C-alpha positions in Angstrom: -91.1 -72.7 -2.7 -89.6 -73.3 -6.1 -86.1 -72.2 -6.9 -85.5 -69.6 -9.6 -84.3 -71.1 -12.9 -80.7 -70.3 -13.7 -80.1 -70.5 -17.5 -76.5 -70.3 -18.8 -75.2 -70.5 -22.3 -71.6 -71.7 -22.8 -70.4 -70.0 -25.9 -67.4 -70.2 -28.3 -66.6 -68.8 -31.7 -64.1 -69.3 -34.5 -62.9 -66.4 -36.6 -61.0 -65.5 -39.7 -58.2 -63.9 -37.6 -57.3 -62.5 -34.3 -58.6 -58.9 -34.3 -62.1 -57.7 -35.3 -60.7 -54.2 -35.5 -58.7 -55.4 -38.6 -61.9 -56.5 -40.3 -61.8 -60.1 -39.2 -65.1 -61.9 -38.9 -66.8 -64.8 -37.2 -67.0 -68.1 -39.1 -68.5 -70.4 -36.5 -70.6 -70.0 -33.3 -71.3 -72.9 -30.9 -73.6 -72.6 -27.8 -74.5 -75.2 -25.2 -77.3 -74.7 -22.7 -77.1 -75.3 -19.0 -80.2 -74.9 -16.7 -79.7 -75.1 -13.0 -76.2 -76.6 -13.5 -77.3 -79.4 -15.7 -76.6 -79.8 -19.4 -79.9 -79.9 -21.4 -78.5 -81.1 -24.7 -80.0 -78.0 -26.2 -77.5 -76.4 -28.5 -77.1 -73.6 -31.1 -74.5 -74.1 -33.9 -73.8 -72.3 -37.1 -71.1 -72.0 -39.7 -71.0 -68.5 -41.2 -69.8 -67.1 -44.6 -67.5 -64.2 -43.4 -67.4 -62.6 -46.9 -63.6 -62.4 -46.7 -60.6 -64.6 -46.8 -59.5 -66.5 -43.7 -55.9 -66.0 -42.5 -53.6 -69.0 -43.0 -52.7 -69.0 -39.3 -56.4 -69.2 -38.3 -57.0 -72.1 -40.6 -54.2 -74.0 -38.8 -56.0 -73.5 -35.6 -59.6 -74.5 -36.6 -59.1 -76.3 -39.9 -62.1 -74.4 -41.5 -61.3 -73.6 -45.2 -62.6 -70.7 -47.3 -64.2 -73.1 -49.7 -66.2 -74.9 -47.0 -67.8 -71.6 -46.0 -68.8 -70.4 -49.5 -72.4 -71.8 -49.3 -72.9 -71.0 -45.6 -75.3 -68.3 -44.4 -74.1 -64.8 -43.5 -74.2 -63.5 -40.0 -77.3 -61.5 -40.8 -79.1 -64.7 -41.7 -78.5 -66.4 -38.4 -78.4 -63.5 -36.0 -82.1 -63.7 -35.0 -81.8 -67.4 -34.1 -78.6 -66.6 -32.1 -80.2 -63.8 -30.2 -83.3 -65.8 -29.4 -81.2 -68.7 -28.1 -79.1 -66.5 -25.8 -81.6 -63.9 -24.7 -81.6 -63.2 -21.0 -79.0 -66.0 -20.3 -75.6 -65.7 -18.7 -72.9 -66.4 -21.3 -70.1 -68.5 -20.0 -67.0 -67.8 -22.2 -63.3 -68.6 -21.9 -61.5 -65.3 -22.6 -64.7 -63.4 -23.0 -63.3 -60.1 -24.5 -62.2 -62.0 -27.6 -65.6 -63.6 -28.4 -67.7 -60.6 -27.2 -65.6 -58.2 -29.2 -66.2 -60.2 -32.4 -69.9 -60.6 -31.7 -70.3 -56.9 -31.0 -68.4 -56.2 -34.3 -70.8 -58.4 -36.2 -73.8 -56.8 -34.6 -72.5 -53.3 -35.4 -72.4 -54.2 -39.1 -76.1 -54.9 -39.2 -78.2 -52.0 -40.5 -80.2 -50.3 -37.8 -79.0 -52.6 -35.0 -78.2 -51.1 -31.6 -78.0 -54.3 -29.6 -74.7 -55.3 -27.8 -73.8 -58.6 -26.2 -73.6 -56.9 -22.8 -77.1 -55.5 -23.1 -78.5 -58.8 -24.2 -76.9 -61.1 -21.7 -74.7 -61.2 -18.6 -71.2 -62.6 -19.0 -69.1 -65.0 -16.9 -65.4 -65.2 -18.1 -63.9 -68.5 -17.1 -60.3 -67.4 -17.9 -59.8 -64.9 -15.0 -61.8 -67.2 -12.7 -59.4 -70.1 -13.5 -56.4 -67.9 -12.9 -57.7 -66.7 -9.6 -58.6 -70.2 -8.5 -55.3 -71.7 -9.6 -52.7 -69.0 -9.3 -49.5 -69.5 -11.3 -51.0 -72.5 -13.3 -51.8 -72.6 -17.0 -55.4 -71.6 -17.6 -55.9 -72.7 -21.3 -58.8 -74.9 -22.0 -56.5 -77.9 -22.6 -54.7 -77.2 -19.3 -58.0 -77.1 -17.4 -59.1 -80.4 -19.0 -55.9 -82.0 -17.7 -56.5 -80.5 -14.2 -60.1 -81.7 -14.0 -59.6 -85.1 -15.7 -61.7 -84.3 -18.8 -60.9 -86.3 -21.9 -60.3 -83.9 -24.8 -58.3 -86.3 -26.9 -60.9 -85.8 -29.7 -60.0 -82.1 -29.8 -57.4 -82.2 -32.6 -58.4 -78.8 -33.9 -60.5 -76.0 -32.3 -64.2 -76.0 -33.1 -66.8 -73.7 -31.6 -69.4 -76.3 -30.6 -66.9 -78.9 -29.4 -65.0 -76.3 -27.4 -68.3 -75.0 -25.9 -69.1 -78.6 -24.8 -65.7 -79.1 -23.3 -65.8 -75.7 -21.5 -69.3 -76.6 -20.1 -67.7 -79.6 -18.3 -64.7 -77.5 -17.1 -67.0 -74.7 -15.9 -69.3 -77.1 -13.9 -66.4 -78.8 -12.2 -64.3 -75.7 -11.7 -67.2 -73.9 -10.0 -67.9 -76.7 -7.6 -70.8 -78.4 -9.1 -71.6 -82.2 -9.0 -71.4 -82.9 -12.7 -68.8 -85.3 -13.9 -68.6 -87.3 -10.7 -71.2 -89.6 -12.1 -71.2 -88.3 -15.7 -74.9 -87.2 -15.6 -76.1 -85.3 -18.6 -72.8 -85.4 -20.4 -72.4 -86.4 -24.0 -68.7 -85.6 -23.9 -67.4 -87.5 -20.9 -70.0 -90.1 -20.0 -69.6 -92.1 -23.2 -65.8 -92.3 -22.6 -66.0 -93.8 -19.1 -65.3 -97.5 -18.6 -66.4 -99.8 -15.8 -63.4 -101.6 -14.2 -64.3 -104.7 -12.3 -62.0 -106.1 -9.6 -61.1 -109.8 -9.7 -63.1 -112.1 -7.5 -60.0 -113.6 -5.9 -58.5 -110.2 -4.9 -57.0 -109.7 -1.4 -59.3 -108.4 1.3 -59.1 -104.6 1.4 -58.1 -102.9 4.6 -60.7 -100.5 5.9 -59.3 -97.3 7.4 -61.9 -95.2 9.3 -61.9 -91.4 9.0 -60.9 -89.2 11.9 -63.4 -86.7 13.3 -61.3 -83.9 11.7 -61.5 -85.6 8.3 -65.3 -86.1 8.7 -65.8 -82.5 9.6 -63.7 -81.4 6.6 -65.7 -83.7 4.3 -69.0 -82.3 5.6 -67.8 -78.7 5.1 -67.0 -79.6 1.5 -70.5 -81.1 1.0 -72.1 -78.0 2.5 -70.1 -75.9 0.0 -71.3 -78.1 -2.9 -74.9 -77.6 -1.8 -74.5 -73.9 -1.5 -73.1 -73.6 -5.0 -75.2 -76.1 -6.9 -78.4 -75.9 -4.9 -78.5 -79.6 -3.9 -76.1 -82.2 -2.6 -77.3 -85.8 -2.7 -74.8 -86.9 -0.1 -76.3 -84.6 2.5 -79.6 -86.4 2.0 -78.2 -89.8 3.1 -79.0 -91.0 6.6 -76.1 -90.4 8.9 
């Protein structure tokens, strides 16, 4: 019996300012596709002419200038492609109310449109999930990268597609999947991994066997991984 396909879209936006209610607009959308907890390398990315000036504070965050966006398409020009890419998927967003609020604002400006993000896709917000999973710890994307050992040194400024790619790694690790252990399907982390070879004349390593209690705890963790991701390769090894 085949398993149902689970399609998720990790999404991020950049904007002209902090509040859509003040007339601020989206200037960049980045989406990364995950199917059955594996990155597919299928993405959606667009820069958008917001038809207004970007706040100086926002430019300091994402580095996108007013001049750069002058010849870019308007939201109405890319909305059909965006909706087709995200249709029926679960959107994975860090601080979802921000991005969803801006997307709904953009959709509301289209003549005759009655679609909302919530009606088009389901939503998983990684921010409250991270706060619940790690109480009292910082839950920013940078903080989560440090916690899960994800190299984001190339993230000097915010960018919608780059942040969506990083969030995809964070999400898969944070929710218990077997993703970055081997670097499978990752264009972000796998290329930055290095092979370290031990010298041939090294001292003999001491082997310490696990206790029964440790083995039981390990098996419990593997069973949890299989339940979350649908498959655990270690459970298939002969015991």
